[in-house]
C-alpha positions, 0 to 999 in steps of 0.5 A: 064082128065088124063095127057095123055089126057091133053097133047093131047089136049094141043097139038091141040092148040099148035102153034109153027110156031110163034116166041115166048117164049115156055111159051107164046106158052104154055100160049096161048094153055092152055087159049084157051083150058080152055076157050072153055072147052076143058080142063074142070073145076076141071081138075088137072094138074101135072107139072112134069108129063105134062113135061114128056109127052110133053118132055120139061122142067117144067120151061115153064109150070110152067110159063105158069101156073103162068100166068093162075093163075094170070088171075084166070083160074087155082088156086094153092090148098095146097095139091091138086096142080093145078086145072083148074077153067074154065070160065062160063057165071056166072063168065063172068056176075060177071065180067062185073058188077064189071068192069062197076063200076071200069072202069068208075071210072078209066076213070073219074079219068084219064080225071081229070089228063090228060094234052092237050098233053095227049089228043093228044097222045090218039087221035093219038092212036085212029087214029092208030086204024082206020088205022090198021082196014082199013088194016083189021089187026085184031090182030093189032086192038085188040092190039090197044084196049089193048094199048087204055085201058092201056093208060087210066088206067095209067093216072088214076094214081091208081096202086091198081085200075089198079091191080084189073081191069087188072086180070078182063079184062084178064078173058074174053079177049079171047072171046073179041078177037074172037068177033072182027074178024067181021069188024062190031064189030071193027067199032063199038068198035072204034066208042065207043072208040072215044066216050070215048075220047070225053066224057073225053076231054070234059065232063061232068063226067056223060057222061064219066060214061055213055059211058063207061057203054055202051061200056062194055055192048056191049062188054059183049053181044058180049062175051056172044054170043061167049060163047053161040056159043061154048056151055058154060053155 
């Protein structure tokens, strides 16, 4: 794909109606186009040429590409510039296999560290998720899921573990967000989060590992289905 084709494809996904910094708008557009295979793996991105085609400065493009690189969707190769990695089912399989192990560990560590007030705060977060779901606020529910995960990882008190998990979560987040549109899946995910909360609060640790594994397996099945729908192999 040449720069002109890249620019035209990117413009299809640009949503300038949102009151957001241009770098964030570009990042979202890039991520959606890459996730859906509209910008194929192997595509080289020239920042300067793309900036000229879009009639903007290179700064927001560079910032968006840096964020994409942190989520492993593109990589900077010496001598070759920026190359799109894309998303494949094989990648998603590997990501979820790793996440099951690491997120179960993080959740167990968090449960060991949390105070009664922490558990009350987590309960309030879950109740807020229920309220958002009842209002059919899909974006709010998705944000609540992210807040739930971040709360637990912060209580695990393991920055190195968190730095490994967060890029893995980001890798398939677009498809997870797509799967959140049906009310049935939102209901199921919120119920699973309550199950994780109860296992963390009352144990035993084997139960925590079990409910986290079940939650991630269900999430993967839905992500896998979304990828199939979009023809991603």
